[in-house]
C-alpha positions in Angstrom: 136.7 108.7 52.9 136.6 112.2 51.5 139.1 114.6 53.3 138.0 117.6 55.2 138.3 121.3 53.5 141.2 123.3 54.7 139.6 126.3 55.4 142.5 128.0 56.9 143.8 129.3 53.6 140.8 131.4 52.7 141.2 135.0 53.1 139.0 137.7 54.4 136.2 139.3 51.8 137.5 142.9 50.3 135.4 146.0 51.4 132.1 146.2 49.6 132.3 149.3 47.4 129.4 152.1 47.0 127.2 153.1 49.5 128.6 150.6 51.9 131.8 152.4 52.3 130.0 155.5 53.1 130.0 157.9 55.7 127.1 157.4 57.6 124.7 160.4 57.2 123.3 161.9 60.0 119.9 160.3 61.4 116.7 161.6 61.3 114.7 162.1 64.1 112.2 158.8 65.4 108.9 158.7 63.7 105.8 158.3 65.8 105.4 154.8 64.1 108.6 153.4 65.0 107.8 155.2 68.4 104.6 153.0 69.1 106.5 149.4 68.1 109.2 149.8 70.4 106.6 150.8 73.2 104.5 147.8 71.8 107.7 145.7 72.7 109.2 147.1 75.8 105.4 146.3 77.0 105.7 142.7 75.8 108.9 142.3 77.6 107.5 143.3 80.5 103.9 141.9 81.0 104.0 139.1 78.6 105.4 135.4 80.7 107.4 132.6 78.5 105.8 129.2 79.2 108.3 127.2 81.2 106.7 124.0 80.0 108.9 122.0 77.7 107.9 121.3 74.2 106.2 118.2 73.4 108.7 115.2 71.4 107.6 114.8 68.0 106.8 111.4 68.9 107.2 108.9 71.9 109.6 106.0 70.3 112.4 104.6 72.2 115.9 105.7 71.5 117.9 103.0 69.0 121.4 102.2 68.1 122.9 101.1 65.1 123.0 98.1 63.7 126.1 98.6 61.7 128.7 96.4 63.6 131.6 95.6 62.3 132.9 91.9 63.6 136.7 91.2 64.0 136.8 86.9 63.4 139.3 84.6 65.4 139.6 80.8 65.0 141.2 79.2 67.7 142.5 75.9 68.2 142.6 72.8 66.0 140.3 70.0 65.1 137.5 69.7 68.0 137.9 72.8 69.8 135.2 74.8 70.9 134.4 78.2 73.4 131.9 77.7 75.8 132.4 81.0 77.9 134.5 84.6 77.5 135.5 87.0 79.3 137.2 90.5 78.6 139.5 91.5 80.8 140.4 94.6 79.4 140.6 95.8 75.5 144.0 93.3 75.0 143.1 90.6 77.3 140.6 87.7 76.9 139.9 84.8 78.5 137.8 81.9 77.1 136.6 78.4 78.2 136.0 75.4 76.7 137.6 72.4 75.1 140.6 73.4 73.3 143.1 71.6 71.4 146.7 72.5 69.4 148.2 70.4 67.0 149.7 67.8 69.1 146.2 66.8 70.2 146.5 68.1 73.2 143.2 69.0 75.7 143.1 72.0 77.0 140.5 74.3 79.2 141.4 77.9 78.8 142.6 80.5 76.1 143.4 83.5 76.7 143.9 86.4 73.7 146.9 89.1 75.1 147.0 91.5 72.5 146.6 89.5 68.6 148.4 86.3 70.6 146.6 83.3 72.0 148.3 80.4 74.4 146.6 77.9 76.3 146.3 76.3 79.2 145.8 73.3 81.4 143.3 73.7 84.2 144.1 70.2 86.3 143.6 69.3 89.6 146.5 67.9 91.6 145.4 64.5 91.2 144.9 64.7 87.5 147.6 62.9 85.5 146.4 64.5 82.1 143.9 66.0 80.4 142.1 69.5 81.4 138.7 70.6 83.1 136.9 72.2 80.4 134.2 74.7 82.2 131.1 75.6 80.5 131.5 79.4 82.1 133.4 81.6 83.9 133.5 84.9 86.4 136.7 86.8 86.6 137.4 88.7 90.1 141.0 89.6 88.8 143.5 88.5 86.7 144.8 86.2 89.5 141.4 84.9 90.6 139.0 83.2 88.5 136.1 80.7 89.6 134.7 78.1 86.6 131.4 76.4 86.7 131.9 72.7 85.1 129.9 70.4 87.2 131.6 71.3 90.2 132.8 74.5 91.3 136.6 75.3 90.7 138.7 77.9 91.3 142.0 79.2 89.5 143.9 81.4 92.5 147.6 82.6 92.1 148.2 80.0 89.5 146.6 77.4 92.2 144.0 75.5 90.7 141.4 73.8 93.4 137.6 72.3 93.8 136.2 74.1 96.3 133.2 72.7 95.8 132.3 69.3 94.4 129.6 68.0 92.3 126.9 66.0 94.3 125.2 63.9 91.5 121.8 63.5 93.6 121.6 67.4 93.6 122.3 68.7 90.0 125.5 70.3 88.2 126.4 73.6 88.1 126.8 75.0 84.3 126.3 79.0 84.8 127.8 81.6 87.0 126.7 85.1 87.7 128.0 88.0 90.7 127.3 91.2 91.8 130.9 90.9 93.4 133.5 88.7 94.7 131.5 88.1 97.7 128.0 87.4 96.2 128.2 84.4 93.6 125.2 82.6 92.2 126.0 79.4 90.3 123.3 77.2 88.8 122.7 74.2 87.1 120.5 70.7 86.3 118.0 69.6 88.6 117.3 73.2 89.6 120.5 73.7 91.5 120.9 76.7 92.9 124.2 77.3 94.5 125.6 81.0 96.7 129.0 82.0 97.7 129.2 84.8 100.2 132.9 85.3 100.2 133.5 82.2 102.9 130.8 79.9 102.4 128.6 78.0 99.9 124.5 77.6 100.4 122.7 75.6 98.2 118.9 77.6 98.0 116.1 75.2 98.6 114.6 73.4 95.3 111.7 75.0 93.6 112.5 72.5 90.9 113.6 70.1 88.8 114.3 71.9 85.9 117.3 72.7 84.1 118.2 76.8 84.9 120.5 77.7 81.8 121.1 80.9 82.6 121.4 83.1 85.6 121.3 87.0 85.9 120.8 90.2 88.0 121.4 93.9 88.4 122.5 93.1 92.3 122.2 91.1 95.6 118.1 92.0 95.8 117.5 91.3 92.4 118.8 88.0 90.2 117.0 85.9 88.0 117.6 82.5 86.9 115.4 80.9 83.8 115.8 77.7 81.9 114.1 74.5 80.4 114.1 70.3 80.0 112.6 69.3 76.4 109.5 67.6 77.1 109.2 68.6 80.5 108.8 72.4 80.9 110.5 75.6 81.5 110.7 78.2 84.4 111.7 81.6 85.9 112.8 81.9 88.8 113.6 85.5 90.9 115.5 86.2 93.9 114.6 89.2 96.0 117.2 89.6 98.2 116.0 86.8 100.9 114.2 83.9 98.8 113.6 82.5 95.6 110.3 82.4 94.1 108.5 81.2 90.7 108.1 83.9 88.6 106.6 81.9 85.1 106.1 78.6 84.7 105.2 76.1 82.1 105.0 72.6 81.1 106.1 71.3 77.7 102.9 70.9 76.4 102.1 74.5 77.2 105.2 76.2 76.3 105.8 74.3 72.9 102.6 76.5 71.4 102.7 80.0 71.0 99.8 81.6 73.2 99.8 85.3 72.8 98.7 85.7 76.6 101.4 83.9 78.2 105.1 83.6 77.5 105.5 81.2 75.1 108.2 79.0 74.2 111.8 77.7 76.5 112.7 80.3 78.8 116.7 80.1 77.5 118.6 83.1 78.3 117.5 85.9 80.3 118.9 89.5 81.1 117.9 92.7 82.7 119.2 95.8 83.4 116.7 97.0 85.8 114.5 96.2 88.6 111.5 96.9 86.8 111.8 94.3 83.7 113.0 91.7 82.3 114.7 90.2 79.0 114.0 86.8 77.6 114.7 85.5 74.5 112.3 82.0 73.3 112.2 80.4 70.0 108.5 82.4 69.8 110.1 85.7 69.9 111.7 88.5 72.4 110.0 89.3 75.4 110.5 92.3 77.7 108.5 91.5 80.6 107.4 93.5 83.9 109.1 92.2 86.6 105.7 92.4 88.9 103.6 90.7 86.2 104.8 87.8 84.0 101.7 88.3 81.7 102.2 91.6 81.3 104.7 92.0 78.0 106.1 93.1 75.0 106.7 90.5 72.2 108.6 91.2 69.3 108.1 88.4 67.2 110.3 85.7 65.9 111.7 86.3 62.4 113.2 84.0 59.9 115.8 81.9 61.9 114.8 82.1 65.6 113.4 78.8 65.7 117.0 77.7 64.8 117.3 77.3 68.4 118.6 80.7 70.3 121.7 79.7 72.7 122.6 83.2 74.6 121.4 86.7 74.8 123.1 89.8 76.8 122.9 93.2 76.6 124.5 96.8 76.9 121.3 98.5 77.3 117.5 97.9 76.3 118.1 99.6 72.8 120.9 96.8 72.7 120.7 94.0 72.5 122.2 90.5 71.0 121.0 86.7 70.9 122.6 84.1 69.3 122.2 80.3 68.6 122.8 77.3 66.1 123.9 77.4 62.3 125.5 80.7 61.7 123.0 82.7 63.6 122.9 85.5 65.5 120.7 89.2 65.7 120.7 92.6 67.1 118.1 94.3 68.6 118.4 97.9 68.6 114.7 99.0 70.9 112.8 98.8 67.8 113.8 96.1 65.3 115.9 93.5 65.3 118.7 92.9 62.6 120.0 89.6 61.5 123.7 89.5 60.2 124.0 87.7 56.8 127.4 87.7 56.2 128.5 84.5 58.1 127.9 81.4 56.2 128.4 77.5 57.3 127.9 76.0 59.6 128.8 77.9 63.0 127.2 77.5 66.6 127.4 80.4 68.7 127.0 79.6 72.3 128.1 82.4 74.3 127.6 86.3 75.0 129.6 88.8 77.0 130.1 92.8 77.0 132.9 95.4 77.2 133.3 98.8 76.6 130.1 98.7 74.2 131.1 96.1 72.3 130.1 92.4 72.1 132.2 89.2 72.2 130.6 85.9 70.4 132.1 82.2 71.6 131.4 79.7 69.7 132.7 76.7 67.1 133.0 76.8 63.6 132.3 73.5 62.6 133.6 74.2 59.0 137.2 74.2 60.5 136.4 72.5 63.3 138.0 75.5 65.5 137.1 77.5 68.1 135.5 81.0 67.3 135.6 84.6 68.8 133.5 87.4 67.4 134.2 90.4 68.3 132.2 93.8 67.3 134.1 97.0 66.8 131.7 100.2 66.4 
């Protein structure tokens, strides 16, 4: 980088010679022409009104964000390790869940990075003699209270690990969590299962589908979305308005597998929003921005090379700052207008989860080249 020029040593310019330093001569009387010019100026000030209408913008294109992102890479654990979800507590403390092995082949369910150092933790019930629960998702209430989805619902509170709600195979297994607060937590999973926790008890919602729900997101207690698909069966998007769940979009496998530009096409893999007016949806047919009142009113940003490598997750900081990822070392950034694929990562890496914190993205997954869990952290 070029160093800025130091202007503090500049000297004051010397006085100009000649007529610019002479004593000003006596000013002659004002001319008739100058008088009328002055009069016209005063007239305009008094009687001419300046428009208060805002100046029209040059164009109405949305604001964009830069695709220029620096990525820090952490590979963690030994062979067979994988991060399935990540939570960022602060800039120096990160929690990741999944299957994590050390060099002695001990299996853990939780890894934490404090500064530059990783430590592993067992997630064991009192009845377990070895091994660890290996969660698919987590929700951090505080440093001392964390919820986990791993088929059943688990809670780590003040170093005590418990299972507040055991899975019922007939109704399904929970895999994903979203919460607006510690008293408004949603768990979704297989067979269309949706469970709500209100701070004291769990309620199983009326089942609207048997399709697996692969993602859940919202903006508050009265605006929650769930999406998912089951291969060869169908795909679905559900919405909760604060009182009940309803179907927003539904397609059979025969319908969604083909591109139809009049409807949302492809499996509803992952969903995200920051508004009640619209949702963002990712499928292998593209990125969709959908009117929250009408599933057929949408903008589709067509797939680019690599979309069909099967995306797994999408998260955003704003509608002009989205990231989505998938298998085979594939992830993309959408800046409100264009999509950018990051080609610098090579080899077999599966990216599974994305979370955000302080305007940055964190991507978890598995690096099959080394057999270790992987975490990408963005810096701008």
